[in-house]
N, C-alpha and C positions, 0 to 999 in steps of 0.2 A: 080849382076843382074840375074843371072840363078837361085841362090838359092831362090829368091824371087818368081820366075815363079813356081819352083817346088812345093813350099809351097801353092801356090794359091793365095798370096797377090796381089792385083791388084793396079797398080799405078794410082792415080786420081789427079785432080787438086784440090786445096783447099785454103782457106783464111789462112793468119798468119797476123793479124792485117789489114793492108790494101794492103798487097802484095799478090800475087798469087804465090803459090809454089806446088811443088809435094809431095804427101803424099800417104799412102797406105790404101786400104780398107781390112780389116780382112775378110778371107774367113772362118776362123776356130778360135777355141780358145774362151775364155769367151768373147772376144770383137768382136764376127763374125758380120759383117755388118757395124762395126764403122769405121770411118776414122781416123787414128793415124799417128803421125810423122814417126815412125820406125816399121818394122815388128815384132821387138821383143816385143813390146808392147801388140800385140795381146794374147801373153801367160803369160804376166806379172800378178801378183796376184792382186786382186782388193783390193783398200784401202776401207775398210767398214766405217771408220769414214767419208771420203768424200762422200761416196755414201748415208749415212744417212743425211748429211748435205744438199745435193743437193735435196733429196727426201722432206725434210722440206721446203726448200726454194720454190720448185715447188708448194707444198700445199698452201704456203702463196701467191705467185704471179702467179700462173698457167696461167691464161688468158693473163695476162699482159705480162708475157715472151713471150708467144707464138705469140702475137700480134706484139710485139716489133721485134721478130726474123723475122716474115713475112714481115714487113715492110722493115727491112734490106735487106732482100733478093731480094725485089722488087725495092728498090731504089738505094742501094749502088752500085757504078760503079764496084768494085772489086768482088762483089757478082754476079753481071749479067756476068762478064767475066768468072768467075768460071762455072757458069751455062751453058754457051754456049761452053767452052772448053770441058766439060764433057759430052756433047750431044752424040758423038760417041762412048762412052763406056758403 
């Protein structure tokens, strides 16, 4: 727990399926600002193949993906819980 505080990774609430779990928000590294399951992931190398595949998918489904994500965040009970639990952070 102390090591995490020194590195600056902050613990936040996030969704894992329909469950609400503790995760970490990267303060530094290649994934700065991203929520990840373990602090070690902040400094892990980027998988270029996955990155390009995601970029292609977003190009195909851009608006559709964002609309679906926004609807989920608005409607899903777990998403609502996460939002309210992270309010103080």
